[in-house]
PyMOL Python script that loads the backbone (N, CA, C, O; Angstrom):
from pymol import cmd

cmd.read_pdbstr("""\
ATOM      1  N   MET A   1     -13.259  22.296  -2.449  1.00  0.00           N
ATOM      2  CA  MET A   1     -13.065  21.803  -3.690  1.00  0.00           C
ATOM      3  C   MET A   1     -12.745  20.560  -3.544  1.00  0.00           C
ATOM      4  O   MET A   1     -12.245  20.131  -4.584  1.00  0.00           O
ATOM      5  N   GLN A   2     -12.850  19.240  -2.137  1.00  0.00           N
ATOM      6  CA  GLN A   2     -12.772  18.532  -2.050  1.00  0.00           C
ATOM      7  C   GLN A   2     -13.984  17.016  -3.161  1.00  0.00           C
ATOM      8  O   GLN A   2     -14.297  16.136  -3.963  1.00  0.00           O
ATOM      9  N   ASN A   3     -14.049  17.850  -2.258  1.00  0.00           N
ATOM     10  CA  ASN A   3     -15.824  17.660  -2.464  1.00  0.00           C
ATOM     11  C   ASN A   3     -16.878  17.731  -3.868  1.00  0.00           C
ATOM     12  O   ASN A   3     -18.012  17.303  -4.080  1.00  0.00           O
ATOM     13  N   TRP A   4     -15.824  18.542  -4.732  1.00  0.00           N
ATOM     14  CA  TRP A   4     -17.005  19.044  -5.519  1.00  0.00           C
ATOM     15  C   TRP A   4     -16.073  18.144  -6.613  1.00  0.00           C
ATOM     16  O   TRP A   4     -16.554  17.634  -7.625  1.00  0.00           O
ATOM     17  N   PHE A   5     -14.763  18.053  -6.248  1.00  0.00           N
ATOM     18  CA  PHE A   5     -14.326  17.333  -7.655  1.00  0.00           C
ATOM     19  C   PHE A   5     -13.840  16.766  -7.390  1.00  0.00           C
ATOM     20  O   PHE A   5     -12.611  16.811  -7.425  1.00  0.00           O
ATOM     21  N   VAL A   6     -14.783  15.540  -6.793  1.00  0.00           N
ATOM     22  CA  VAL A   6     -13.789  13.971  -5.194  1.00  0.00           C
ATOM     23  C   VAL A   6     -12.595  13.296  -5.319  1.00  0.00           C
ATOM     24  O   VAL A   6     -12.431  12.116  -5.629  1.00  0.00           O
ATOM     25  N   TYR A   7     -11.600  14.313  -4.998  1.00  0.00           N
ATOM     26  CA  TYR A   7     -10.317  14.384  -5.276  1.00  0.00           C
ATOM     27  C   TYR A   7     -10.438  13.561  -2.479  1.00  0.00           C
ATOM     28  O   TYR A   7     -10.890  13.712  -1.343  1.00  0.00           O
ATOM     29  N   ARG A   8      -9.435  12.733  -3.582  1.00  0.00           N
ATOM     30  CA  ARG A   8      -8.283  13.253  -2.283  1.00  0.00           C
ATOM     31  C   ARG A   8      -7.584  13.075  -1.798  1.00  0.00           C
ATOM     32  O   ARG A   8      -6.672  12.724  -2.546  1.00  0.00           O
ATOM     33  N   ASP A   9      -7.178  13.066  -0.375  1.00  0.00           N
ATOM     34  CA  ASP A   9      -6.060  14.251   0.069  1.00  0.00           C
ATOM     35  C   ASP A   9      -5.057  14.545  -0.268  1.00  0.00           C
ATOM     36  O   ASP A   9      -4.636  15.673  -0.010  1.00  0.00           O
ATOM     37  N   PRO A  10      -4.269  13.587  -1.006  1.00  0.00           N
ATOM     38  CA  PRO A  10      -3.176  13.096  -2.270  1.00  0.00           C
ATOM     39  C   PRO A  10      -3.702  14.223  -3.619  1.00  0.00           C
ATOM     40  O   PRO A  10      -3.258  15.331  -3.918  1.00  0.00           O
ATOM     41  N   ALA A  11      -4.601  13.561  -4.121  1.00  0.00           N
ATOM     42  CA  ALA A  11      -4.821  13.959  -5.428  1.00  0.00           C
ATOM     43  C   ALA A  11      -5.204  15.479  -5.415  1.00  0.00           C
ATOM     44  O   ALA A  11      -4.901  16.216  -6.354  1.00  0.00           O
ATOM     45  N   MET A  12      -6.045  16.016  -4.049  1.00  0.00           N
ATOM     46  CA  MET A  12      -5.968  17.770  -3.634  1.00  0.00           C
ATOM     47  C   MET A  12      -4.704  18.189  -3.824  1.00  0.00           C
ATOM     48  O   MET A  12      -4.494  18.932  -4.782  1.00  0.00           O
ATOM     49  N   GLU A  13      -3.660  17.818  -2.995  1.00  0.00           N
ATOM     50  CA  GLU A  13      -2.590  18.601  -3.233  1.00  0.00           C
ATOM     51  C   GLU A  13      -1.891  18.064  -3.980  1.00  0.00           C
ATOM     52  O   GLU A  13      -1.042  18.939  -4.151  1.00  0.00           O
ATOM     53  N   GLU A  14      -1.607  17.270  -4.561  1.00  0.00           N
ATOM     54  CA  GLU A  14      -1.538  18.013  -6.445  1.00  0.00           C
ATOM     55  C   GLU A  14      -2.222  18.098  -8.090  1.00  0.00           C
ATOM     56  O   GLU A  14      -1.866  17.812  -9.233  1.00  0.00           O
ATOM     57  N   ALA A  15      -3.604  18.768  -7.289  1.00  0.00           N
ATOM     58  CA  ALA A  15      -4.345  19.263  -8.530  1.00  0.00           C
ATOM     59  C   ALA A  15      -4.051  21.069  -8.268  1.00  0.00           C
ATOM     60  O   ALA A  15      -3.809  21.967  -9.075  1.00  0.00           O
ATOM     61  N   LEU A  16      -4.204  21.067  -6.778  1.00  0.00           N
ATOM     62  CA  LEU A  16      -3.366  22.050  -6.259  1.00  0.00           C
ATOM     63  C   LEU A  16      -2.065  22.933  -7.112  1.00  0.00           C
ATOM     64  O   LEU A  16      -2.081  23.957  -7.796  1.00  0.00           O
ATOM     65  N   HIS A  17      -0.717  21.767  -6.600  1.00  0.00           N
ATOM     66  CA  HIS A  17       0.017  22.306  -7.356  1.00  0.00           C
ATOM     67  C   HIS A  17       0.139  22.724  -9.087  1.00  0.00           C
ATOM     68  O   HIS A  17       0.908  23.598  -9.489  1.00  0.00           O
ATOM     69  N   GLU A  18      -0.890  21.815 -10.108  1.00  0.00           N
ATOM     70  CA  GLU A  18      -0.861  22.432 -10.879  1.00  0.00           C
ATOM     71  C   GLU A  18      -1.551  22.380 -11.047  1.00  0.00           C
ATOM     72  O   GLU A  18      -1.612  21.377 -11.759  1.00  0.00           O
ATOM     73  N   ILE A  19      -3.115  23.044 -10.883  1.00  0.00           N
ATOM     74  CA  ILE A  19      -4.294  23.384 -11.569  1.00  0.00           C
ATOM     75  C   ILE A  19      -3.660  24.915 -10.895  1.00  0.00           C
ATOM     76  O   ILE A  19      -3.391  25.069  -9.704  1.00  0.00           O
ATOM     77  N   ALA A  20      -3.518  25.880 -11.884  1.00  0.00           N
ATOM     78  CA  ALA A  20      -3.998  27.383 -11.845  1.00  0.00           C
ATOM     79  C   ALA A  20      -4.685  27.828 -11.104  1.00  0.00           C
ATOM     80  O   ALA A  20      -4.377  28.609 -10.205  1.00  0.00           O
ATOM     81  N   SER A  21      -6.248  27.200 -11.481  1.00  0.00           N
ATOM     82  CA  SER A  21      -7.405  28.276 -11.197  1.00  0.00           C
ATOM     83  C   SER A  21      -7.341  27.227 -10.239  1.00  0.00           C
ATOM     84  O   SER A  21      -8.355  27.479  -9.588  1.00  0.00           O
ATOM     85  N   LEU A  22      -6.780  26.110  -9.655  1.00  0.00           N
ATOM     86  CA  LEU A  22      -7.924  26.210  -8.140  1.00  0.00           C
ATOM     87  C   LEU A  22      -6.699  26.566  -7.217  1.00  0.00           C
ATOM     88  O   LEU A  22      -6.786  26.641  -5.991  1.00  0.00           O
ATOM     89  N   ARG A  23      -5.473  26.792  -7.987  1.00  0.00           N
ATOM     90  CA  ARG A  23      -4.770  27.611  -6.458  1.00  0.00           C
ATOM     91  C   ARG A  23      -5.567  29.345  -6.540  1.00  0.00           C
ATOM     92  O   ARG A  23      -5.910  30.020  -5.570  1.00  0.00           O
ATOM     93  N   THR A  24      -5.674  29.671  -7.841  1.00  0.00           N
ATOM     94  CA  THR A  24      -6.388  31.356  -7.029  1.00  0.00           C
ATOM     95  C   THR A  24      -7.931  31.531  -6.890  1.00  0.00           C
ATOM     96  O   THR A  24      -8.333  32.694  -6.854  1.00  0.00           O
ATOM     97  N   PHE A  25      -8.905  30.464  -6.800  1.00  0.00           N
ATOM     98  CA  PHE A  25      -9.701  30.346  -5.977  1.00  0.00           C
ATOM     99  C   PHE A  25      -9.484  29.750  -4.549  1.00  0.00           C
ATOM    100  O   PHE A  25     -10.381  30.078  -3.772  1.00  0.00           O
ATOM    101  N   ALA A  26      -8.499  28.942  -4.007  1.00  0.00           N
ATOM    102  CA  ALA A  26      -7.980  28.652  -2.731  1.00  0.00           C
ATOM    103  C   ALA A  26      -7.144  30.589  -2.609  1.00  0.00           C
ATOM    104  O   ALA A  26      -8.132  31.322  -2.586  1.00  0.00           O
ATOM    105  N   ARG A  27      -6.458  31.068  -2.570  1.00  0.00           N
ATOM    106  CA  ARG A  27      -5.460  32.583  -2.944  1.00  0.00           C
ATOM    107  C   ARG A  27      -4.426  31.324  -2.420  1.00  0.00           C
ATOM    108  O   ARG A  27      -3.548  31.829  -1.720  1.00  0.00           O
ATOM    109  N   LEU A  28      -4.328  30.473  -2.488  1.00  0.00           N
ATOM    110  CA  LEU A  28      -3.181  30.071  -2.742  1.00  0.00           C
ATOM    111  C   LEU A  28      -2.238  30.565  -4.182  1.00  0.00           C
ATOM    112  O   LEU A  28      -2.735  30.725  -5.297  1.00  0.00           O
ATOM    113  N   SER A  29      -0.940  30.730  -3.873  1.00  0.00           N
ATOM    114  CA  SER A  29      -0.135  31.067  -4.198  1.00  0.00           C
ATOM    115  C   SER A  29       1.594  30.094  -4.220  1.00  0.00           C
ATOM    116  O   SER A  29       2.028  30.018  -3.071  1.00  0.00           O
ATOM    117  N   LEU A  30       2.603  29.363  -5.352  1.00  0.00           N
ATOM    118  CA  LEU A  30       3.958  29.226  -5.109  1.00  0.00           C
ATOM    119  C   LEU A  30       5.454  29.455  -4.493  1.00  0.00           C
ATOM    120  O   LEU A  30       6.510  28.968  -4.090  1.00  0.00           O
ATOM    121  N   ALA A  31       4.697  30.547  -4.745  1.00  0.00           N
ATOM    122  CA  ALA A  31       6.007  31.502  -3.106  1.00  0.00           C
ATOM    123  C   ALA A  31       5.968  31.089  -2.002  1.00  0.00           C
ATOM    124  O   ALA A  31       7.024  30.767  -1.458  1.00  0.00           O
ATOM    125  N   GLU A  32       4.823  30.978  -1.372  1.00  0.00           N
ATOM    126  CA  GLU A  32       5.507  29.892   0.110  1.00  0.00           C
ATOM    127  C   GLU A  32       3.980  28.622  -0.217  1.00  0.00           C
ATOM    128  O   GLU A  32       2.997  28.322  -0.895  1.00  0.00           O
ATOM    129  N   ALA A  33       5.405  28.142   1.594  1.00  0.00           N
ATOM    130  CA  ALA A  33       3.925  26.807   0.950  1.00  0.00           C
ATOM    131  C   ALA A  33       2.503  26.690   1.242  1.00  0.00           C
ATOM    132  O   ALA A  33       2.025  27.585   1.939  1.00  0.00           O
ATOM    133  N   ILE A  34       1.566  25.549   0.750  1.00  0.00           N
ATOM    134  CA  ILE A  34       0.567  25.251   0.253  1.00  0.00           C
ATOM    135  C   ILE A  34       0.463  23.983   1.746  1.00  0.00           C
ATOM    136  O   ILE A  34       0.736  22.792   1.895  1.00  0.00           O
ATOM    137  N   PRO A  35      -0.244  25.413   2.860  1.00  0.00           N
ATOM    138  CA  PRO A  35      -1.014  24.423   4.317  1.00  0.00           C
ATOM    139  C   PRO A  35      -1.400  22.977   4.033  1.00  0.00           C
ATOM    140  O   PRO A  35      -1.786  22.635   2.915  1.00  0.00           O
ATOM    141  N   THR A  36      -1.312  22.281   4.873  1.00  0.00           N
ATOM    142  CA  THR A  36      -1.821  21.107   4.685  1.00  0.00           C
ATOM    143  C   THR A  36      -2.564  20.451   5.461  1.00  0.00           C
ATOM    144  O   THR A  36      -2.807  19.245   5.419  1.00  0.00           O
ATOM    145  N   ARG A  37      -3.148  21.662   6.587  1.00  0.00           N
ATOM    146  CA  ARG A  37      -4.465  21.209   6.744  1.00  0.00           C
ATOM    147  C   ARG A  37      -4.630  23.108   7.277  1.00  0.00           C
ATOM    148  O   ARG A  37      -3.772  23.968   7.481  1.00  0.00           O
ATOM    149  N   PRO A  38      -6.768  23.142   7.373  1.00  0.00           N
ATOM    150  CA  PRO A  38      -6.739  24.704   7.192  1.00  0.00           C
ATOM    151  C   PRO A  38      -6.681  25.634   8.572  1.00  0.00           C
ATOM    152  O   PRO A  38      -6.895  25.313   9.741  1.00  0.00           O
ATOM    153  N   PRO A  39      -6.502  26.248   8.288  1.00  0.00           N
ATOM    154  CA  PRO A  39      -5.412  28.001  10.377  1.00  0.00           C
ATOM    155  C   PRO A  39      -6.626  27.029  10.721  1.00  0.00           C
ATOM    156  O   PRO A  39      -7.329  26.303  10.018  1.00  0.00           O
ATOM    157  N   SER A  40      -6.576  27.395  12.522  1.00  0.00           N
ATOM    158  CA  SER A  40      -7.165  27.636  13.224  1.00  0.00           C
ATOM    159  C   SER A  40      -8.020  28.440  12.714  1.00  0.00           C
ATOM    160  O   SER A  40      -8.915  28.914  13.414  1.00  0.00           O
TER     161      SER A  40
END
""", "prot")
cmd.dss("prot")
cmd.show_as("cartoon", "prot")
cmd.util.cbc("prot")
cmd.orient("prot")
């Protein structure tokens, strides 16, 4: 998503907190912490 929307790391983090459709697409929820790195 960072490449599609040309977000830098801080902007991507902010977008994941503010934009529900991005969270849904990334399969994240605000009920748990948003990871700072991709899982290994």
